[in-house]
N, C-alpha and C positions, 0 to 999 in steps of 0.2 A: 274406184276406191275412194272412200271418204275418211278423213282423219277427224277425230273428235278431241277437242281440248276442253278440259275442265278449267274454268276461270274463276278465281276468287278475287274479291276486292280487298285490298289491304287497308289498314287503319288510316294511313296517310292519303287514301283516295286512289292510289295506283292499283294496277291489276297484275296478277300473276297467272300465267297459262301453262298447263301441263298436258301433253298429249297422253291419251289413255292407252295407246298401243305401241308407241315408239318413245325412245329417250329424247324427247324434244321439250325444252322448257324455255320460256322467255317471259318478259315483263314489259310494262309500259306505264307511263304516268297518266295517260288518258286512254279512253277506249280506242280512239283513232290511232294512237301510237302503238297500242297493243296489237291491233289488226295488222298494221304494217310490219311489226316485229315478228308476228306469227308467220306471215307470208315469207319474210326473209329467212327465218329459221327453218321453215319447211323446204324452201329452195336450197338452202345449204345442206340440209340433211339428205335430200334426194338428188344432189348435184350429178351423180353418176347413175341414177336409176329413174324409172318412170315416176313422174310426180303424181300425187293424188288428184282426182278430178275436183274434189270439194274439200273444204275445211269447215268444220262446224265448231263454233265457240259456244260452249254451254256455261252460262253464268250461274254459279252456285251461290245462293244467298243463305247465310247461316245467321239465324236470329234466335236469341234466347228470350223467352217470356217468363216473367215472374208469376208464380202462382200464389195468390193471396188467400 
């Protein structure tokens, strides 16, 4: 099983991650902190069940371009 998280970068530079298939949310001030927090959140969510084999972090970049 693979869990996929949608990751958005906040205006202050931090990151927010949301699992697409389970109610798991977390955040981090850096990419490294986010990775650690995601692993911790997944371990807590699946503490009494089989854990997923992989976690995929999908960074979503939202950019608005002006049309002249």
